[in-house]
C-alpha positions in Angstrom: 56.5 123.9 32.9 58.6 122.1 35.5 57.8 122.3 39.2 60.5 122.8 41.7 61.0 119.6 43.7 59.8 119.9 47.3 62.2 117.3 48.7 65.5 118.5 47.5 68.5 118.6 49.9 71.3 121.1 49.8 73.8 118.4 48.9 71.6 117.2 45.9 71.3 120.8 44.6 75.1 121.1 44.7 75.4 117.9 42.6 72.8 119.3 40.1 74.7 122.6 39.8 77.9 120.9 38.7 76.6 120.8 35.2 76.6 124.6 35.2 80.3 124.7 36.3 79.6 125.2 40.0 82.1 123.5 42.4 82.2 123.3 46.2 84.9 125.7 47.4 84.3 125.3 51.1 81.9 124.2 53.8 81.4 126.0 57.0 79.1 124.3 59.4 75.9 123.6 57.6 76.5 126.0 54.7 78.2 124.9 51.4 79.9 127.6 49.3 79.9 127.0 45.5 81.8 129.0 42.9 81.5 129.0 39.1 83.9 130.7 36.7 81.9 132.5 34.2 83.0 134.4 31.1 83.2 137.8 32.8 83.2 137.0 36.5 83.1 134.5 39.3 79.8 133.7 40.9 79.6 132.5 44.5 76.5 131.0 46.0 75.9 129.7 49.5 73.6 126.7 49.9 72.4 125.5 53.3 73.1 121.8 53.8 69.5 121.1 54.9 67.2 118.2 53.9 65.0 119.4 52.5 65.7 122.9 51.5 62.9 125.3 52.3 61.0 126.3 49.1 61.6 130.0 49.6 65.4 129.4 50.1 65.6 127.2 47.0 63.6 129.7 45.0 66.0 132.5 45.9 69.1 130.3 45.1 67.7 129.4 41.7 66.8 133.1 41.0 70.4 134.2 41.8 72.0 131.5 39.7 69.6 132.2 36.7 70.5 135.9 37.0 74.2 135.1 37.0 73.8 132.8 34.0 71.7 135.4 32.2 68.8 132.9 31.6 65.3 132.8 33.0 64.6 130.9 36.2 62.2 128.7 34.3 64.9 127.8 31.7 67.3 127.0 34.6 64.7 124.7 36.3 64.0 123.0 33.0 67.7 122.3 32.4 68.3 121.1 36.0 65.5 118.6 36.0 65.5 117.3 32.4 
């Protein structure tokens, strides 16, 4: 069981999500918009460019991405930090 890092910045999370096909599509102020083309749809997620991300914010982002990828949040966390 992997723990979610407590010191992850928004920019670092964007880099990690590239392996799942997410790419930065725009940045407005301190918010970064990522988009991934998936089999049946596009998924957009907005990540605050904060350092570090608040744990609740990070948890919600990971939950949304896992739901879009149709995998568990635990599996997503394991794949991101392995």
